[in-house]
C-alpha positions, 0 to 999 in steps of 0.5 A: 395253654398256661398251666394252672399252677405256673407262678412265674413264666420265663423266656429263654432270654430270661433263663440265660440272664438269670443263670449267667449264660448265653442263649446258646446254652439254653438252646442246648438245655431245651434239647436235654431229656426232662427239660420243662416244656414251653408253650406260646404266650402273649401277643407275640406268642413267645415261648415261655416256661415255668420258672420254678420247674426250670430251676428245679431241673437245673438244680437236679441236672446242672447244679453248677449253672443252678448255683449261678442263678441263686441270690445266695452266699451259700447256694449249695447249703454248705454246713454252717460254722464260724469263718475261722473254723479250721477245715481239712482238704478232705472237707473241701473235696466233699463240698466241691463234689457237692457243688458239681452235683457228684455223689462222691468227693472230688479227688484230693489230688485234683485240689492239690493240682488246683493249689499248685496252679493257684486256682485254689488258695493255699492253706491258712495253717500248716504244721509247725507254723507256731500258731494256736491251736497246733495243727498236724496237717494243712488246714484252711479257714472255713471262709477261705474254703467257702469262697473257693467252693462258691466261686464263679465257674466257667463250665464246658457243656455238661452232660446230665445223668439221664442223657443217653450215650452217643450212638449216632455217627458224629460228623467228620471234622475238617481234615478227619477221615470220614471212615474213621469218624463213622467208627463208633465204639460201644461198651465201657472203658476205664482210665487205663483203657482211655490212656491206651486208646489215645496214647497218653499217660495214665495220669493224664487220662485220670486227669481228663476224668476229673475235668468238669464236663467229662462224661460221668462214670457208670457202674461199669465204667465210662461210656466209650462212645461218650469218651470218644465224643468228649476227646474229639471236641476237647482234646483235638490233638490227642484225637487227631494223633490217635487217628494218625497212628491208626492209619500208620500202623494199619490197626483198627480203632480199639474195640471195647467189650459190651457192658456185662452186668455180671462181670466183676472184673474190667479188662485191661488192654495189654500193650500194643501187639503183646498178646499176639507176639506172646501167642505166636512166639515171634519177634514183632516190629514197632514203629516209633509211634507205637513204642510209648503205648506198648508200655502204657505211657504216652506216644511223646514219651516213647519218642523221647526215648528214641533220642536217648544216647549212650552215657559213660563214666570212663569205660563204664557204660552208665546208660545204653543208647536206645536200640538202632532202628531196623528201618528209617522210613518209617522208623521201625524197631525190633520189639524184643530189643526195645523190651530189653532196653525198657526193662533195664533203663525204665524198670518202673515203666516195665514193672507197671506194664507187666504188673510185676511189682514195685521197681526202684532202680536205687533204694531211697536214701535213709534220712529224717522224714522231716528233712527239707528237700528243695526242688533239685533234691526232689529231682535227684531222689525221683530220678535216681529211684526211677531211672538211675540218674537225676531228672533234668532241671527243666523236667522237674520244673515242668512237673512242678508247673503242671501240678504233677508233684505234690504241693510244697510243704514249706514255701517262702514267707510261710512263717515256719521254722527254719525259714525257707526262700523257695519251695521245700518238701518234707522227705516223707512227702517226696518218698510217699510220692515216689512210692505211690507212682504207678510202676514204683509200687502203687499198682496191681498185677495184671490178670 
């Protein structure tokens, strides 16, 4: 029976057309809690729904899709103003968060990554560009910002705030161990626990949490079950690698503590085997795949350390080679020897893993904060401060391409003085970046 207050009725196909998705999306939406119920109507007994209720539900639960169905240049109700009004990055972060249906602004570091990847337009105004009014930070015209926020979006499957955590066993994907796939974690995790579980860097894990469609954080953190499900579907390589490590090391799938509303402190996992080795006072052995996660970095980083060779300047040893393995099949290393090497040659990583405080191999050179440094100056400063030698050119170029360094303060053709022919950063930008990296100064001591 058609409700008396129903004005316009829509089929699943109508919904897909209006909100610019395929019918598979709609078929998923109707399974979510609270989606308006349908009823058969017409000669063909086609299932229909109240269009207004569908629109209200999408606005509340899937605002990105809702916006795609609005015949408006400003579907999110962004503040009115002149097209040439100047707005800050923090303003755009707040509007982007509103567009995604979040209570908090999108982190500014996410937007800086978008800029580096050309996903977001660069600033219209910069300090020292000679235009009026003078600005002291990068700023955008309102029309530029609104065009970015109101852009068409390609979305992964979103979870609504009311959707319960995954509790049922997920079917094992091809090539996976059904025993592993059936092991469901419970409780909550933070970004560091995610990084440890999947042996990725903390920066990578935090990047995952900012991806559209990643499970929303609750009061106690991220649901471990929802995170596992997301990684299994969206980061297959990390999921598969985590399973392979478990099989190689014989370790159990990491358990997470159940939520405790009275707990104010989240438990941070210690590096692999650390708690056991300290408690027993014995030297442990590490496989090659265990080295990176032991110190809170990715497995790949640990495998790169293994190939480090001795470096000399005449008779002086500048860098010691990585410790020789105890066995080669599988490659196994003495944990104590690896600890000594990491502490000496990767002190910023050691400091972050142990929570011992800021650690720079060499002090940052003195200089004017507004000195312009090119990408190779950046590589030298970062490398000398964190490992005692400049970063390789291909390394800094990779960082730049992936958006892992700040957006350049000066670019070719930006009209600033002096003229530059390539990306340059102010010295203060580079130094702030070095000191903000986990291990260089921006972390708290472990409890």
